[in-house]
TORKOL-4160 file (C-alpha; in steps of 0.2 Angstrom, whole numbers, padded with zeros to 4 digits, m for minus):
419
<pt num="1" X="0239" Y="0156" Z="m0011"/>
<pt num="2" X="0244" Y="0140" Z="m0010"/>
<pt num="3" X="0260" Y="0131" Z="m0017"/>
<pt num="4" X="0267" Y="0136" Z="m0034"/>
<pt num="5" X="0261" Y="0123" Z="m0047"/>
<pt num="6" X="0267" Y="0115" Z="m0063"/>
<pt num="7" X="0253" Y="0115" Z="m0077"/>
<pt num="8" X="0253" Y="0108" Z="m0092"/>
<pt num="9" X="0239" Y="0116" Z="m0101"/>
<pt num="10" X="0235" Y="0107" Z="m0118"/>
<pt num="11" X="0224" Y="0115" Z="m0134"/>
<pt num="12" X="0222" Y="0104" Z="m0150"/>
<pt num="13" X="0219" Y="0121" Z="m0161"/>
<pt num="14" X="0220" Y="0137" Z="m0151"/>
<pt num="15" X="0215" Y="0152" Z="m0164"/>
<pt num="16" X="0223" Y="0167" Z="m0157"/>
<pt num="17" X="0209" Y="0181" Z="m0163"/>
<pt num="18" X="0195" Y="0170" Z="m0166"/>
<pt num="19" X="0183" Y="0158" Z="m0158"/>
<pt num="20" X="0187" Y="0154" Z="m0137"/>
<pt num="21" X="0199" Y="0143" Z="m0138"/>
<pt num="22" X="0213" Y="0155" Z="m0139"/>
<pt num="23" X="0208" Y="0168" Z="m0130"/>
<pt num="24" X="0204" Y="0155" Z="m0115"/>
<pt num="25" X="0222" Y="0148" Z="m0117"/>
<pt num="26" X="0230" Y="0163" Z="m0117"/>
<pt num="27" X="0224" Y="0173" Z="m0103"/>
<pt num="28" X="0225" Y="0159" Z="m0091"/>
<pt num="29" X="0242" Y="0153" Z="m0093"/>
<pt num="30" X="0245" Y="0174" Z="m0091"/>
<pt num="31" X="0235" Y="0175" Z="m0075"/>
<pt num="32" X="0239" Y="0156" Z="m0067"/>
<pt num="33" X="0259" Y="0161" Z="m0072"/>
<pt num="34" X="0254" Y="0180" Z="m0061"/>
<pt num="35" X="0249" Y="0169" Z="m0047"/>
<pt num="36" X="0267" Y="0163" Z="m0045"/>
<pt num="37" X="0259" Y="0145" Z="m0055"/>
<pt num="38" X="0272" Y="0136" Z="m0068"/>
<pt num="39" X="0263" Y="0135" Z="m0084"/>
<pt num="40" X="0267" Y="0128" Z="m0101"/>
<pt num="41" X="0255" Y="0129" Z="m0117"/>
<pt num="42" X="0253" Y="0113" Z="m0125"/>
<pt num="43" X="0246" Y="0116" Z="m0145"/>
<pt num="44" X="0242" Y="0110" Z="m0161"/>
<pt num="45" X="0241" Y="0122" Z="m0175"/>
<pt num="46" X="0233" Y="0136" Z="m0176"/>
<pt num="47" X="0246" Y="0140" Z="m0162"/>
<pt num="48" X="0239" Y="0152" Z="m0149"/>
<pt num="49" X="0250" Y="0172" Z="m0146"/>
<pt num="50" X="0254" Y="0168" Z="m0126"/>
<pt num="51" X="0263" Y="0184" Z="m0117"/>
<pt num="52" X="0282" Y="0181" Z="m0118"/>
<pt num="53" X="0283" Y="0175" Z="m0102"/>
<pt num="54" X="0274" Y="0157" Z="m0105"/>
<pt num="55" X="0282" Y="0146" Z="m0115"/>
<pt num="56" X="0275" Y="0137" Z="m0129"/>
<pt num="57" X="0277" Y="0120" Z="m0134"/>
<pt num="58" X="0272" Y="0116" Z="m0152"/>
<pt num="59" X="0265" Y="0101" Z="m0157"/>
<pt num="60" X="0262" Y="0100" Z="m0174"/>
<pt num="61" X="0248" Y="0090" Z="m0185"/>
<pt num="62" X="0247" Y="0086" Z="m0203"/>
<pt num="63" X="0237" Y="0104" Z="m0202"/>
<pt num="64" X="0224" Y="0097" Z="m0213"/>
<pt num="65" X="0210" Y="0109" Z="m0212"/>
<pt num="66" X="0221" Y="0125" Z="m0212"/>
<pt num="67" X="0217" Y="0141" Z="m0225"/>
<pt num="68" X="0216" Y="0141" Z="m0238"/>
<pt num="69" X="0218" Y="0122" Z="m0243"/>
<pt num="70" X="0209" Y="0115" Z="m0232"/>
<pt num="71" X="0206" Y="0094" Z="m0233"/>
<pt num="72" X="0221" Y="0094" Z="m0243"/>
<pt num="73" X="0234" Y="0081" Z="m0247"/>
<pt num="74" X="0251" Y="0081" Z="m0240"/>
<pt num="75" X="0267" Y="0076" Z="m0247"/>
<pt num="76" X="0271" Y="0057" Z="m0241"/>
<pt num="77" X="0287" Y="0064" Z="m0234"/>
<pt num="78" X="0276" Y="0078" Z="m0223"/>
<pt num="79" X="0271" Y="0060" Z="m0213"/>
<pt num="80" X="0279" Y="0057" Z="m0197"/>
<pt num="81" X="0272" Y="0041" Z="m0188"/>
<pt num="82" X="0258" Y="0033" Z="m0188"/>
<pt num="83" X="0249" Y="0046" Z="m0178"/>
<pt num="84" X="0248" Y="0056" Z="m0194"/>
<pt num="85" X="0241" Y="0040" Z="m0205"/>
<pt num="86" X="0228" Y="0041" Z="m0194"/>
<pt num="87" X="0226" Y="0056" Z="m0195"/>
<pt num="88" X="0226" Y="0060" Z="m0215"/>
<pt num="89" X="0217" Y="0041" Z="m0214"/>
<pt num="90" X="0201" Y="0047" Z="m0204"/>
<pt num="91" X="0201" Y="0064" Z="m0213"/>
<pt num="92" X="0200" Y="0055" Z="m0229"/>
<pt num="93" X="0185" Y="0045" Z="m0222"/>
<pt num="94" X="0174" Y="0060" Z="m0218"/>
<pt num="95" X="0179" Y="0062" Z="m0198"/>
<pt num="96" X="0186" Y="0075" Z="m0189"/>
<pt num="97" X="0203" Y="0067" Z="m0184"/>
<pt num="98" X="0210" Y="0082" Z="m0170"/>
<pt num="99" X="0207" Y="0077" Z="m0156"/>
<pt num="100" X="0209" Y="0063" Z="m0156"/>
<pt num="101" X="0228" Y="0063" Z="m0163"/>
<pt num="102" X="0232" Y="0077" Z="m0153"/>
<pt num="103" X="0229" Y="0069" Z="m0138"/>
<pt num="104" X="0240" Y="0054" Z="m0143"/>
<pt num="105" X="0257" Y="0066" Z="m0145"/>
<pt num="106" X="0253" Y="0074" Z="m0131"/>
<pt num="107" X="0252" Y="0060" Z="m0122"/>
<pt num="108" X="0270" Y="0052" Z="m0129"/>
<pt num="109" X="0274" Y="0069" Z="m0126"/>
<pt num="110" X="0271" Y="0071" Z="m0108"/>
<pt num="111" X="0276" Y="0051" Z="m0105"/>
<pt num="112" X="0293" Y="0058" Z="m0110"/>
<pt num="113" X="0296" Y="0071" Z="m0100"/>
<pt num="114" X="0292" Y="0062" Z="m0085"/>
<pt num="115" X="0309" Y="0057" Z="m0079"/>
<pt num="116" X="0318" Y="0073" Z="m0089"/>
<pt num="117" X="0328" Y="0083" Z="m0080"/>
<pt num="118" X="0327" Y="0097" Z="m0091"/>
<pt num="119" X="0312" Y="0099" Z="m0092"/>
<pt num="120" X="0306" Y="0118" Z="m0090"/>
<pt num="121" X="0308" Y="0121" Z="m0072"/>
<pt num="122" X="0326" Y="0124" Z="m0064"/>
<pt num="123" X="0318" Y="0115" Z="m0045"/>
<pt num="124" X="0326" Y="0096" Z="m0049"/>
<pt num="125" X="0308" Y="0088" Z="m0052"/>
<pt num="126" X="0309" Y="0073" Z="m0062"/>
<pt num="127" X="0291" Y="0076" Z="m0070"/>
<pt num="128" X="0285" Y="0091" Z="m0078"/>
<pt num="129" X="0270" Y="0093" Z="m0072"/>
<pt num="130" X="0261" Y="0091" Z="m0056"/>
<pt num="131" X="0243" Y="0093" Z="m0065"/>
<pt num="132" X="0238" Y="0093" Z="m0086"/>
<pt num="133" X="0225" Y="0102" Z="m0093"/>
<pt num="134" X="0216" Y="0098" Z="m0105"/>
<pt num="135" X="0207" Y="0111" Z="m0115"/>
<pt num="136" X="0191" Y="0103" Z="m0123"/>
<pt num="137" X="0201" Y="0091" Z="m0135"/>
<pt num="138" X="0196" Y="0075" Z="m0123"/>
<pt num="139" X="0205" Y="0062" Z="m0135"/>
<pt num="140" X="0210" Y="0045" Z="m0127"/>
<pt num="141" X="0226" Y="0049" Z="m0126"/>
<pt num="142" X="0222" Y="0059" Z="m0110"/>
<pt num="143" X="0221" Y="0041" Z="m0102"/>
<pt num="144" X="0236" Y="0040" Z="m0102"/>
<pt num="145" X="0246" Y="0054" Z="m0100"/>
<pt num="146" X="0255" Y="0046" Z="m0083"/>
<pt num="147" X="0249" Y="0061" Z="m0073"/>
<pt num="148" X="0232" Y="0068" Z="m0066"/>
<pt num="149" X="0223" Y="0075" Z="m0080"/>
<pt num="150" X="0208" Y="0087" Z="m0082"/>
<pt num="151" X="0199" Y="0095" Z="m0093"/>
<pt num="152" X="0189" Y="0109" Z="m0096"/>
<pt num="153" X="0174" Y="0108" Z="m0106"/>
<pt num="154" X="0166" Y="0126" Z="m0112"/>
<pt num="155" X="0151" Y="0115" Z="m0119"/>
<pt num="156" X="0148" Y="0100" Z="m0125"/>
<pt num="157" X="0153" Y="0099" Z="m0147"/>
<pt num="158" X="0135" Y="0085" Z="m0146"/>
<pt num="159" X="0124" Y="0102" Z="m0146"/>
<pt num="160" X="0130" Y="0106" Z="m0162"/>
<pt num="161" X="0131" Y="0091" Z="m0169"/>
<pt num="162" X="0113" Y="0094" Z="m0165"/>
<pt num="163" X="0107" Y="0109" Z="m0174"/>
<pt num="164" X="0119" Y="0105" Z="m0189"/>
<pt num="165" X="0110" Y="0089" Z="m0189"/>
<pt num="166" X="0092" Y="0099" Z="m0187"/>
<pt num="167" X="0095" Y="0108" Z="m0204"/>
<pt num="168" X="0104" Y="0096" Z="m0214"/>
<pt num="169" X="0097" Y="0083" Z="m0227"/>
<pt num="170" X="0098" Y="0067" Z="m0227"/>
<pt num="171" X="0111" Y="0066" Z="m0236"/>
<pt num="172" X="0121" Y="0079" Z="m0229"/>
<pt num="173" X="0116" Y="0071" Z="m0210"/>
<pt num="174" X="0127" Y="0055" Z="m0216"/>
<pt num="175" X="0142" Y="0067" Z="m0217"/>
<pt num="176" X="0139" Y="0075" Z="m0201"/>
<pt num="177" X="0133" Y="0062" Z="m0191"/>
<pt num="178" X="0154" Y="0052" Z="m0197"/>
<pt num="179" X="0162" Y="0070" Z="m0195"/>
<pt num="180" X="0154" Y="0072" Z="m0176"/>
<pt num="181" X="0157" Y="0052" Z="m0173"/>
<pt num="182" X="0172" Y="0060" Z="m0161"/>
<pt num="183" X="0158" Y="0067" Z="m0147"/>
<pt num="184" X="0155" Y="0047" Z="m0144"/>
<pt num="185" X="0173" Y="0047" Z="m0138"/>
<pt num="186" X="0175" Y="0063" Z="m0129"/>
<pt num="187" X="0160" Y="0058" Z="m0116"/>
<pt num="188" X="0168" Y="0042" Z="m0115"/>
<pt num="189" X="0185" Y="0051" Z="m0108"/>
<pt num="190" X="0177" Y="0063" Z="m0101"/>
<pt num="191" X="0165" Y="0051" Z="m0089"/>
<pt num="192" X="0183" Y="0044" Z="m0085"/>
<pt num="193" X="0194" Y="0059" Z="m0081"/>
<pt num="194" X="0195" Y="0064" Z="m0061"/>
<pt num="195" X="0187" Y="0081" Z="m0064"/>
<pt num="196" X="0179" Y="0094" Z="m0076"/>
<pt num="197" X="0177" Y="0113" Z="m0076"/>
<pt num="198" X="0163" Y="0121" Z="m0086"/>
<pt num="199" X="0160" Y="0140" Z="m0091"/>
<pt num="200" X="0140" Y="0140" Z="m0086"/>
<pt num="201" X="0129" Y="0130" Z="m0075"/>
<pt num="202" X="0118" Y="0129" Z="m0093"/>
<pt num="203" X="0134" Y="0120" Z="m0101"/>
<pt num="204" X="0137" Y="0109" Z="m0083"/>
<pt num="205" X="0118" Y="0104" Z="m0087"/>
<pt num="206" X="0121" Y="0101" Z="m0105"/>
<pt num="207" X="0138" Y="0092" Z="m0099"/>
<pt num="208" X="0127" Y="0080" Z="m0089"/>
<pt num="209" X="0113" Y="0075" Z="m0099"/>
<pt num="210" X="0123" Y="0075" Z="m0114"/>
<pt num="211" X="0142" Y="0067" Z="m0109"/>
<pt num="212" X="0134" Y="0056" Z="m0093"/>
<pt num="213" X="0147" Y="0067" Z="m0083"/>
<pt num="214" X="0137" Y="0071" Z="m0065"/>
<pt num="215" X="0135" Y="0087" Z="m0062"/>
<pt num="216" X="0145" Y="0083" Z="m0045"/>
<pt num="217" X="0160" Y="0081" Z="m0053"/>
<pt num="218" X="0159" Y="0097" Z="m0064"/>
<pt num="219" X="0165" Y="0113" Z="m0057"/>
<pt num="220" X="0159" Y="0128" Z="m0065"/>
<pt num="221" X="0173" Y="0142" Z="m0068"/>
<pt num="222" X="0166" Y="0154" Z="m0077"/>
<pt num="223" X="0176" Y="0163" Z="m0090"/>
<pt num="224" X="0182" Y="0182" Z="m0088"/>
<pt num="225" X="0191" Y="0197" Z="m0100"/>
<pt num="226" X="0204" Y="0209" Z="m0094"/>
<pt num="227" X="0194" Y="0224" Z="m0089"/>
<pt num="228" X="0207" Y="0235" Z="m0090"/>
<pt num="229" X="0211" Y="0232" Z="m0110"/>
<pt num="230" X="0189" Y="0231" Z="m0115"/>
<pt num="231" X="0183" Y="0248" Z="m0105"/>
<pt num="232" X="0174" Y="0261" Z="m0112"/>
<pt num="233" X="0175" Y="0272" Z="m0125"/>
<pt num="234" X="0181" Y="0291" Z="m0121"/>
<pt num="235" X="0171" Y="0296" Z="m0138"/>
<pt num="236" X="0154" Y="0296" Z="m0147"/>
<pt num="237" X="0147" Y="0282" Z="m0155"/>
<pt num="238" X="0142" Y="0280" Z="m0171"/>
<pt num="239" X="0123" Y="0281" Z="m0176"/>
<pt num="240" X="0112" Y="0265" Z="m0182"/>
<pt num="241" X="0131" Y="0254" Z="m0181"/>
<pt num="242" X="0128" Y="0235" Z="m0175"/>
<pt num="243" X="0142" Y="0225" Z="m0171"/>
<pt num="244" X="0146" Y="0207" Z="m0171"/>
<pt num="245" X="0156" Y="0192" Z="m0166"/>
<pt num="246" X="0153" Y="0175" Z="m0172"/>
<pt num="247" X="0158" Y="0157" Z="m0184"/>
<pt num="248" X="0147" Y="0166" Z="m0198"/>
<pt num="249" X="0145" Y="0148" Z="m0204"/>
<pt num="250" X="0141" Y="0140" Z="m0192"/>
<pt num="251" X="0122" Y="0137" Z="m0188"/>
<pt num="252" X="0121" Y="0137" Z="m0169"/>
<pt num="253" X="0130" Y="0158" Z="m0170"/>
<pt num="254" X="0112" Y="0164" Z="m0176"/>
<pt num="255" X="0119" Y="0175" Z="m0188"/>
<pt num="256" X="0109" Y="0172" Z="m0204"/>
<pt num="257" X="0092" Y="0176" Z="m0191"/>
<pt num="258" X="0101" Y="0193" Z="m0186"/>
<pt num="259" X="0104" Y="0197" Z="m0206"/>
<pt num="260" X="0086" Y="0197" Z="m0209"/>
<pt num="261" X="0082" Y="0207" Z="m0194"/>
<pt num="262" X="0092" Y="0217" Z="m0201"/>
<pt num="263" X="0085" Y="0217" Z="m0218"/>
<pt num="264" X="0068" Y="0219" Z="m0208"/>
<pt num="265" X="0077" Y="0238" Z="m0202"/>
<pt num="266" X="0081" Y="0243" Z="m0218"/>
<pt num="267" X="0066" Y="0245" Z="m0221"/>
<pt num="268" X="0065" Y="0262" Z="m0211"/>
<pt num="269" X="0082" Y="0267" Z="m0207"/>
<pt num="270" X="0102" Y="0265" Z="m0213"/>
<pt num="271" X="0106" Y="0253" Z="m0200"/>
<pt num="272" X="0125" Y="0245" Z="m0203"/>
<pt num="273" X="0131" Y="0228" Z="m0197"/>
<pt num="274" X="0149" Y="0223" Z="m0194"/>
<pt num="275" X="0151" Y="0205" Z="m0193"/>
<pt num="276" X="0168" Y="0201" Z="m0182"/>
<pt num="277" X="0168" Y="0184" Z="m0192"/>
<pt num="278" X="0171" Y="0181" Z="m0208"/>
<pt num="279" X="0161" Y="0171" Z="m0224"/>
<pt num="280" X="0164" Y="0157" Z="m0236"/>
<pt num="281" X="0156" Y="0160" Z="m0250"/>
<pt num="282" X="0144" Y="0151" Z="m0256"/>
<pt num="283" X="0139" Y="0148" Z="m0235"/>
<pt num="284" X="0126" Y="0151" Z="m0225"/>
<pt num="285" X="0129" Y="0168" Z="m0222"/>
<pt num="286" X="0138" Y="0175" Z="m0237"/>
<pt num="287" X="0120" Y="0166" Z="m0247"/>
<pt num="288" X="0109" Y="0175" Z="m0234"/>
<pt num="289" X="0115" Y="0192" Z="m0239"/>
<pt num="290" X="0111" Y="0188" Z="m0256"/>
<pt num="291" X="0097" Y="0184" Z="m0255"/>
<pt num="292" X="0092" Y="0198" Z="m0242"/>
<pt num="293" X="0101" Y="0212" Z="m0253"/>
<pt num="294" X="0110" Y="0217" Z="m0238"/>
<pt num="295" X="0128" Y="0218" Z="m0245"/>
<pt num="296" X="0129" Y="0237" Z="m0242"/>
<pt num="297" X="0124" Y="0235" Z="m0228"/>
<pt num="298" X="0136" Y="0220" Z="m0219"/>
<pt num="299" X="0154" Y="0221" Z="m0216"/>
<pt num="300" X="0164" Y="0206" Z="m0214"/>
<pt num="301" X="0181" Y="0211" Z="m0203"/>
<pt num="302" X="0189" Y="0193" Z="m0201"/>
<pt num="303" X="0198" Y="0187" Z="m0186"/>
<pt num="304" X="0202" Y="0207" Z="m0177"/>
<pt num="305" X="0218" Y="0209" Z="m0166"/>
<pt num="306" X="0210" Y="0211" Z="m0146"/>
<pt num="307" X="0216" Y="0233" Z="m0150"/>
<pt num="308" X="0206" Y="0232" Z="m0167"/>
<pt num="309" X="0192" Y="0223" Z="m0158"/>
<pt num="310" X="0192" Y="0232" Z="m0143"/>
<pt num="311" X="0192" Y="0250" Z="m0153"/>
<pt num="312" X="0175" Y="0243" Z="m0163"/>
<pt num="313" X="0166" Y="0239" Z="m0149"/>
<pt num="314" X="0170" Y="0257" Z="m0143"/>
<pt num="315" X="0164" Y="0265" Z="m0158"/>
<pt num="316" X="0147" Y="0254" Z="m0162"/>
<pt num="317" X="0128" Y="0257" Z="m0156"/>
<pt num="318" X="0125" Y="0241" Z="m0152"/>
<pt num="319" X="0131" Y="0223" Z="m0148"/>
<pt num="320" X="0120" Y="0210" Z="m0152"/>
<pt num="321" X="0124" Y="0190" Z="m0149"/>
<pt num="322" X="0112" Y="0181" Z="m0158"/>
<pt num="323" X="0117" Y="0162" Z="m0155"/>
<pt num="324" X="0103" Y="0147" Z="m0154"/>
<pt num="325" X="0113" Y="0142" Z="m0144"/>
<pt num="326" X="0130" Y="0149" Z="m0130"/>
<pt num="327" X="0138" Y="0138" Z="m0118"/>
<pt num="328" X="0144" Y="0155" Z="m0109"/>
<pt num="329" X="0147" Y="0169" Z="m0124"/>
<pt num="330" X="0163" Y="0178" Z="m0121"/>
<pt num="331" X="0160" Y="0190" Z="m0137"/>
<pt num="332" X="0142" Y="0196" Z="m0123"/>
<pt num="333" X="0155" Y="0202" Z="m0108"/>
<pt num="334" X="0167" Y="0209" Z="m0121"/>
<pt num="335" X="0154" Y="0222" Z="m0125"/>
<pt num="336" X="0146" Y="0224" Z="m0110"/>
<pt num="337" X="0166" Y="0227" Z="m0102"/>
<pt num="338" X="0165" Y="0239" Z="m0114"/>
<pt num="339" X="0148" Y="0248" Z="m0110"/>
<pt num="340" X="0142" Y="0244" Z="m0126"/>
<pt num="341" X="0125" Y="0241" Z="m0127"/>
<pt num="342" X="0123" Y="0225" Z="m0130"/>
<pt num="343" X="0105" Y="0213" Z="m0137"/>
<pt num="344" X="0107" Y="0194" Z="m0134"/>
<pt num="345" X="0092" Y="0179" Z="m0135"/>
<pt num="346" X="0087" Y="0169" Z="m0122"/>
<pt num="347" X="0101" Y="0152" Z="m0127"/>
<pt num="348" X="0110" Y="0142" Z="m0116"/>
<pt num="349" X="0121" Y="0150" Z="m0106"/>
<pt num="350" X="0117" Y="0170" Z="m0110"/>
<pt num="351" X="0103" Y="0173" Z="m0097"/>
<pt num="352" X="0115" Y="0167" Z="m0083"/>
<pt num="353" X="0131" Y="0179" Z="m0091"/>
<pt num="354" X="0118" Y="0196" Z="m0092"/>
<pt num="355" X="0107" Y="0192" Z="m0078"/>
<pt num="356" X="0094" Y="0204" Z="m0077"/>
<pt num="357" X="0098" Y="0220" Z="m0083"/>
<pt num="358" X="0115" Y="0220" Z="m0095"/>
<pt num="359" X="0105" Y="0217" Z="m0111"/>
<pt num="360" X="0089" Y="0218" Z="m0119"/>
<pt num="361" X="0083" Y="0196" Z="m0123"/>
<pt num="362" X="0074" Y="0189" Z="m0135"/>
<pt num="363" X="0067" Y="0170" Z="m0140"/>
<pt num="364" X="0081" Y="0163" Z="m0150"/>
<pt num="365" X="0078" Y="0163" Z="m0166"/>
<pt num="366" X="0064" Y="0173" Z="m0166"/>
<pt num="367" X="0067" Y="0186" Z="m0178"/>
<pt num="368" X="0053" Y="0200" Z="m0179"/>
<pt num="369" X="0058" Y="0202" Z="m0157"/>
<pt num="370" X="0076" Y="0201" Z="m0163"/>
<pt num="371" X="0073" Y="0217" Z="m0177"/>
<pt num="372" X="0061" Y="0224" Z="m0162"/>
<pt num="373" X="0073" Y="0221" Z="m0146"/>
<pt num="374" X="0089" Y="0232" Z="m0158"/>
<pt num="375" X="0076" Y="0246" Z="m0166"/>
<pt num="376" X="0071" Y="0248" Z="m0147"/>
<pt num="377" X="0091" Y="0252" Z="m0141"/>
<pt num="378" X="0097" Y="0261" Z="m0157"/>
<pt num="379" X="0079" Y="0275" Z="m0157"/>
<pt num="380" X="0082" Y="0276" Z="m0135"/>
<pt num="381" X="0098" Y="0284" Z="m0128"/>
<pt num="382" X="0092" Y="0285" Z="m0111"/>
<pt num="383" X="0091" Y="0265" Z="m0111"/>
<pt num="384" X="0110" Y="0264" Z="m0119"/>
<pt num="385" X="0117" Y="0271" Z="m0105"/>
<pt num="386" X="0107" Y="0261" Z="m0092"/>
<pt num="387" X="0112" Y="0244" Z="m0103"/>
<pt num="388" X="0131" Y="0249" Z="m0104"/>
<pt num="389" X="0134" Y="0253" Z="m0086"/>
<pt num="390" X="0124" Y="0239" Z="m0078"/>
<pt num="391" X="0136" Y="0228" Z="m0090"/>
<pt num="392" X="0150" Y="0234" Z="m0084"/>
<pt num="393" X="0145" Y="0233" Z="m0065"/>
<pt num="394" X="0144" Y="0215" Z="m0070"/>
<pt num="395" X="0159" Y="0210" Z="m0079"/>
<pt num="396" X="0170" Y="0221" Z="m0065"/>
<pt num="397" X="0159" Y="0210" Z="m0051"/>
<pt num="398" X="0162" Y="0190" Z="m0060"/>
<pt num="399" X="0170" Y="0189" Z="m0079"/>
<pt num="400" X="0188" Y="0191" Z="m0074"/>
<pt num="401" X="0201" Y="0183" Z="m0078"/>
<pt num="402" X="0211" Y="0185" Z="m0064"/>
<pt num="403" X="0192" Y="0177" Z="m0054"/>
<pt num="404" X="0191" Y="0165" Z="m0067"/>
<pt num="405" X="0212" Y="0159" Z="m0064"/>
<pt num="406" X="0211" Y="0161" Z="m0045"/>
<pt num="407" X="0198" Y="0148" Z="m0042"/>
<pt num="408" X="0205" Y="0138" Z="m0058"/>
<pt num="409" X="0220" Y="0136" Z="m0044"/>
<pt num="410" X="0207" Y="0132" Z="m0029"/>
<pt num="411" X="0199" Y="0117" Z="m0040"/>
<pt num="412" X="0219" Y="0113" Z="m0045"/>
<pt num="413" X="0224" Y="0109" Z="m0026"/>
<pt num="414" X="0207" Y="0102" Z="m0023"/>
<pt num="415" X="0209" Y="0089" Z="m0036"/>
<pt num="416" X="0228" Y="0084" Z="m0034"/>
<pt num="417" X="0221" Y="0080" Z="m0015"/>
<pt num="418" X="0211" Y="0067" Z="m0022"/>
<pt num="419" X="0221" Y="0060" Z="m0035"/>
C-alpha cells in the first residue's frame, strides 16, 4: 500500500437504504479506512449511515424535498445566508438547486479547514485533506475548494432527463427542462476537473457523449458489495416470487413494463412481485397497478435495511432489473451475490455487469420478452441453480467493495502525482 491519504468524500444527498449514493459513500469510506486512509464524509440531507470509525460532517441544506413535505416553504428563521436564499429561490422557479448549493457550502467548509490545526487529523498538518472526492454533485463550488478535487459520475443525469422528456407532454417538458437545468453545470464542471471516475464502460461512453469529457480522462472503477453480507440462502426459496429494487416512479427504471409483464404471467400462475421501493399516490407505478388490477399481487416495501434486503433476496425465486437505462446496477450484483436467479434487460451497462452467463437478458421495454424470460426461470429449477452459481462467481471475481477501494486509492495517487 502507498502512503496514508486524507480524503474528503462529498455527497450532496446520501439516502442510506435506497438509491446507490448512500450505499456508495458508506462502503467506499469504510473500505478506504480499512486500507489505512483517513476519510471524512461531508454530506447534505438525507445523511448517510456510516461505520462508527468514519467521521461524518453534516452540511445542512434547507431540505426542501424532504418527506412528507417536499417543496415546502421554510420559516424565515431557517435562512442562514445567501446560499439558502439561492436554494429557495431556485426551487420556486422549478429548478433543482441542491448540486449547486451543496458544492458552494462544501467549498466554503474546505477552504475554512485549510490552515485549521483542529482539522480532524492528529498529524500536525496545516491542511485538512490531501484530496477531495465528490460523489456526483458536480457543482460550481468544486472549482473553488483550493485542493485537488476529483469526482465520481455514476452516469450522466442527462440520460434521465432525455428519457423523461421522451414521455412528457409539451407543458410538462417545459418544467422538466427547468428542473434538469443543473445538468449543463455538471457537464461544464466535469470538463474542468483534473480527473473523473465512473462505474462502467457504458457510463464512460455516455459521459463522453453527453458531457464532453474524453474517455481518456475517465477511469472505470466498478462498484461492489460485501460478499460476506450478500450471500446465498441456506433454506428453500419461495415459489413464483419475483423481486425488483427500484425507484418506482422514475421512468428509466422500467417498473411499468415489469408490471405489465407480471400481469401477463398472472393469467396463468399466481406470481407475486415485491418492489423494494415506494409508489407515490397517482404516480406511474400506482396508476399501473390499478390499471392492471395487480393490487393483490404487488407489494411495495419502501426502503429496506440491508439485513432485510438480504433476507428477501435469499427467499425469492427470481430477481429482475427491468431498467430502460443503467449506468451500473447495484441491485443486479446484490442479487448475483446472493445466488438469486436474475433476469435483466440489455440496457446501458447491464450486459457488462452480468456477462454472458449470470442472467437471462431481454430487450429493454419489451414486455412480452420480459414475461417470457420470467416464466422460463420460474419454471426451470436447473436454470435457477445455474444462474445463481454463475452470478455469485462473477461477483467474487469482479465486484467487491475492497476491490473498488483499492482501485480508487491507486487512482488518487495517480491524480496527485499529476497535480
